[in-house]
NUFI-96396 format. One line per 10 residues: number of its first residue (from 1); their letters; for each residue y, x, z of C-alpha. Coordinates in steps of 0.05 Angstrom, whole numbers. Example, Ala and Ser with C-alpha at 12.3 -4.5 7.8 and 13.67 -1.06 7.14 Angstrom:
BEGIN
1) as) -90/246/156; -21/273/143
END
This chain:
BEGIN
1) mknynlnrif) 284/1347/1012; 249/1411/988; 289/1475/995; 350/1435/1013; 402/1470/1056; 476/1469/1071; 490/1529/1027; 471/1488/967; 522/1436/987; 580/1478/1009
11) chpskwlmli) 578/1543/971; 592/1546/897; 648/1575/854; 683/1509/838; 698/1501/912; 734/1567/914; 775/1545/854; 793/1481/889; 813/1520/951; 861/1562/909
21) illtfsinvh) 891/1499/880; 900/1468/948; 933/1531/975; 983/1527/918; 995/1452/912; 993/1395/963; 958/1330/948; 998/1285/902; 960/1220/892; 1015/1194/848
31) aqdageellp) 993/1245/795; 919/1227/798; 893/1182/743; 827/1153/720; 779/1205/694; 803/1259/743; 764/1282/804; 791/1254/868; 825/1311/905; 797/1326/974
41) wqegyfdihh) 829/1306/1040; 889/1343/1066; 918/1346/1136; 958/1284/1155; 919/1237/1110; 867/1187/1134; 810/1181/1084; 758/1125/1087; 700/1133/1038; 653/1074/1027
51) intecgdatf) 593/1110/997; 551/1069/950; 476/1084/947; 455/1012/936; 409/1020/997; 457/1002/1053; 523/1018/1088; 553/1087/1096; 627/1096/1113; 652/1168/1118
61) mimpdgttml) 720/1182/1149; 765/1243/1154; 820/1229/1204; 890/1259/1202; 873/1322/1242; 806/1333/1207; 762/1296/1256; 702/1269/1218; 661/1207/1228; 604/1170/1194
71) idagdkgrgt) 594/1096/1208; 522/1078/1190; 476/1111/1140; 431/1058/1111; 367/1070/1073; 324/1010/1057; 284/1054/1010; 304/1014/949; 363/983/914; 367/917/878
81) iskegvkpna) 415/933/821; 397/997/785; 329/1006/752; 318/1068/794; 334/1031/858; 381/1084/886; 449/1108/865; 461/1154/828; 386/1158/813; 318/1158/846
91) srsagewivr) 310/1234/848; 334/1234/920; 335/1186/978; 397/1149/1000; 403/1195/1060; 403/1256/1014; 457/1226/970; 499/1211/1031; 492/1284/1054; 513/1310/986
101) yighylslke) 573/1263/982; 597/1284/1051; 582/1356/1035; 627/1353/974; 687/1329/1014; 674/1377/1071; 659/1437/1027; 725/1471/1043; 712/1470/1118; 685/1534/1148
111) kpvldyvmst) 635/1497/1192; 623/1427/1164; 604/1379/1220; 606/1305/1236; 644/1297/1301; 620/1225/1308; 564/1182/1279; 566/1108/1297; 505/1064/1287; 533/994/1287
121) hfhgdhmgsi) 465/961/1296; 392/972/1286; 375/947/1216; 347/992/1161; 405/982/1114; 450/1012/1168; 406/1063/1204; 348/1079/1156; 277/1053/1146; 210/1086/1149
131) tesaktknvh) 188/1081/1076; 131/1115/1040; 182/1166/1015; 207/1179/1086; 136/1192/1110; 134/1254/1067; 192/1284/1108; 165/1289/1178; 201/1340/1222; 203/1350/1298
141) gyyltgitev) 160/1288/1308; 204/1239/1269; 216/1219/1197; 280/1233/1158; 313/1170/1135; 385/1146/1139; 419/1173/1201; 362/1219/1220; 364/1250/1150; 439/1260/1150
151) aeyipvrkii) 436/1294/1219; 382/1341/1194; 429/1374/1144; 499/1363/1174; 507/1379/1248; 527/1318/1289; 565/1326/1355; 561/1255/1382; 525/1190/1365; 550/1123/1389
161) drnfpdynyp) 504/1063/1385; 503/994/1416; 448/1001/1468; 434/1073/1490; 393/1091/1530; 352/1029/1547; 348/993/1479; 327/929/1513; 379/877/1491; 372/822/1472
171) rplqsgnmkn) 298/840/1476; 260/907/1479; 271/941/1413; 203/968/1392; 202/969/1317; 177/1031/1280; 248/1046/1258; 272/1045/1330; 216/1089/1355; 232/1138/1300
181) yrqflaysmq) 306/1137/1318; 292/1147/1392; 246/1206/1378; 302/1236/1336; 352/1226/1393; 306/1257/1445; 293/1318/1403; 365/1328/1383; 393/1320/1453; 344/1371/1480
191) nkglkvekaq) 347/1421/1422; 412/1412/1385; 462/1394/1439; 472/1324/1411; 510/1276/1456; 493/1202/1454; 534/1145/1484; 531/1070/1488; 592/1037/1456; 645/1017/1506
201) pgsnkqiilt) 679/952/1485; 753/952/1501; 759/1027/1502; 807/1067/1459; 784/1132/1491; 712/1137/1467; 732/1157/1396; 791/1205/1395; 819/1259/1350; 784/1323/1368
211) hepekypsfd) 826/1378/1336; 901/1365/1342; 911/1296/1374; 981/1313/1397; 1005/1316/1325; 984/1244/1311; 1001/1201/1372; 1000/1137/1330; 926/1145/1312; 882/1101/1354
221) vriisangev) 810/1076/1352; 793/1014/1393; 722/989/1402; 729/914/1399; 659/889/1411; 586/908/1421; 526/866/1443; 572/806/1443; 618/836/1496; 688/828/1466
231) wtgieettrq) 753/860/1486; 804/811/1513; 865/848/1487; 887/865/1558; 878/938/1579; 803/951/1573; 777/885/1601; 723/848/1563; 687/781/1562; 613/769/1548
241) ylpigdeidp) 602/718/1492; 528/727/1477; 480/703/1531; 448/756/1575; 390/757/1624; 366/688/1647; 419/656/1602; 379/673/1540; 342/613/1510; 276/639/1481
251) ddppeenpcs) 282/585/1427; 352/608/1408; 362/681/1428; 418/727/1404; 400/763/1341; 413/835/1320; 472/824/1274; 521/793/1324; 507/852/1370; 539/899/1320
261) ivsrfsygkf) 593/947/1343; 662/925/1319; 720/974/1314; 793/977/1293; 824/1042/1268; 900/1046/1271; 948/1098/1242; 1021/1079/1250; 1029/1012/1215; 961/1017/1181
271) dyytggdiqg) 900/981/1210; 827/983/1186; 773/936/1211; 698/948/1209; 646/904/1244; 576/917/1220; 540/851/1207; 572/804/1257; 566/730/1241; 617/674/1240
281) ipnpgrgdfh) 581/610/1222; 518/593/1262; 457/568/1225; 448/492/1234; 422/476/1303; 437/544/1332; 484/557/1390; 559/567/1380; 553/636/1411; 526/663/1345
291) dietpvarvv) 598/660/1321; 624/727/1345; 676/732/1289; 723/682/1322; 732/717/1389; 735/784/1353; 789/760/1305; 832/736/1363; 842/807/1388; 838/846/1323
301) gpvevckgnh) 897/811/1291; 926/828/1222; 899/889/1186; 912/923/1120; 839/935/1102; 778/895/1124; 708/921/1112; 673/854/1101; 623/830/1153; 549/828/1133
311) hgfplnmnsy) 561/844/1059; 595/777/1048; 535/731/1062; 555/657/1061; 552/649/1138; 601/706/1150; 676/715/1143; 693/647/1171; 760/614/1160; 789/632/1228
321) fikalrariy) 769/705/1219; 802/710/1150; 865/675/1173; 872/719/1234; 861/786/1199; 903/768/1137; 878/830/1102; 910/857/1039; 845/893/1018; 772/872/1029
331) vfftydqmhc) 715/921/1018; 643/898/1013; 578/938/1010; 538/897/960; 468/906/932; 433/838/942; 439/772/905; 470/740/966; 524/793/976; 597/776/964
341) seavlsrifs) 580/703/958; 621/648/926; 631/615/994; 662/678/1023; 707/690/962; 732/619/964; 755/630/1036; 785/698/1023; 827/674/965; 848/608/996
351) prlysgprev) 924/603/1001; 914/552/1056; 890/606/1104; 948/654/1092; 999/669/1039; 1009/731/998; 965/774/952; 897/801/970; 844/841/932; 769/848/938
361) fatgiheatk) 729/911/923; 653/913/921; 607/973/913; 562/938/863; 554/864/845; 483/842/831; 473/816/760; 450/748/786; 510/744/831; 556/764/774
371) amltimrwyd) 529/708/731; 539/657/786; 609/682/804; 628/682/730; 607/608/724; 647/592/787; 706/632/760; 708/681/818; 682/744/786; 746/761/748
381) ritgtsghiv) 785/757/813; 746/816/842; 789/878/831; 733/930/837; 661/911/823; 625/978/828; 628/1050/853; 647/1087/916; 710/1057/946; 760/1105/978
391) vrvnpggdsy) 820/1083/1019; 869/1140/1026; 923/1128/1079; 986/1170/1070; 1012/1212/1127; 1042/1168/1181; 1006/1106/1158; 1064/1071/1123; 1027/1064/1057; 958/1074/1027
401) wvftiddsae) 919/1075/961; 851/1050/940; 808/1089/890; 742/1069/858; 699/1130/844; 642/1137/794; 575/1129/829; 530/1142/769; 534/1218/777; 563/1270/823
411) tykitgkfgp) 628/1276/784; 672/1244/838; 716/1219/781; 766/1164/791; 749/1100/754; 806/1059/783; 871/1073/822; 906/1018/860; 971/1019/900; 1010/1044/934
421) yqsn) 1005/987/984; 1055/982/1041; 1029/974/1112; 1057/918/1153
END
C-alpha cells in the first residue's frame, strides 16, 4: 500500500462539507433515496455494514454511543465473480478496500479507531491469506493481509479470537496464515498496546459500549459460542458440545468452522445474529457434534437480522436453526458458486418452518449460482443480489432499515432502500 496513510482516508474537503451538513441537520433516512450517498452514522443509531470485497467476510459496526467494531476481515487474494477478482477493482487488496470503506464512515471522528476486532475463526476468507500480493507488504516481521492489514492503518484497541493465546484446539494451529497472525499479535501487543482476549462464551461483559454506556442500557452483546462451548441461556453458564482432549476421535475430529465465535447483538427490541461459519448438517458418516447450529439456536431465539452461516452452503442453516431464529432479514456474504444455495433458500422461505415475510440479501451472487437459482425459481425471491449491505437500526431499536450500496466504486451511493421494519 505505497504512500498510504490515514490522512488520505480521513482528510479531504468533502468531509468538512458533510460535517457542516450534519451540524445543521440530523439524519433522516426517510428522505434518502436510491442514487444518493448514504449519510454517515449519528449518535443513537446502530449501523451494521456488510462490506463486499468478493474475497471474504467483513462486518463493520458503529454502536449507538460510537463504539466501533469489525467482525472478520477476509482476504483470499481473489474473487470469483468480477473479472478483476476484487471489488471494486484489483488496484488494491481486499484489506485496503476494507480500510478505505471504514475510513469513509469514520472520517468525521477526530481519532478514528476500532475499539474491537473479532476474528470468528482462522480461515483466509475471514482473517486474511498470505498471497503473492501480500508478500510484497512485509512489515515488522509479518505480512499485511486481512486483519493484519486493517490494523496497520486503523488503530485497534482489542482483538477477540477463539483460541488466544495457545492456538491448540482442536489441534495445534500451525498454518502459514496462523504464524503470520501470531507474529502480528506479538508485535502489536508489545509495540502498539494492543489487547488480545480469548472469546468468553456466555459473557455479555466482554464486548461493551466504551464511550457512553449509561445512555444506552438496552444495548447488549452476548457471546453465544466459541470452540463448540455454547451458552446455556442461564447466567453465564455454558456446555461443551464439541469433543475435547481424549474425547477427540482422530478419524472424526472437530473442524475449524464449527469452532467459530457466535454472537448476538441486542438494542431494545432489535436483535442481530452473527456466527461465522458454524455448521448445522453433518456430512454423511460424521458425528452429530458437527451440528453446532441446533444448540446455538436454542439460546439465541428470534432475531430481526441473521447474518447467514458459512455463506449459505448447503450443509448450513438447518431447519431447526431457521425455525428458532425466525429472522425477518437474512444477509449472506457470497462469492463462490456454492454460496446462497438452493437448499438453504428452500429452508429459509419454507412457510412450514415459520409464518410471516422474510427477505434475503446477498453481497454478490455468482453467475453460475444465478443460473441455477433462476431455473429453480429462487433467484427472483432474493431481494438484494449485490453490493454492500447496511442495516441501520433507529435510536432505541424499535425499527430499522436495510440499504444496498454500490460496490463498483467508492461512491457509497444507495442502490436500494428497504423498510422501515418493525422490531419484535
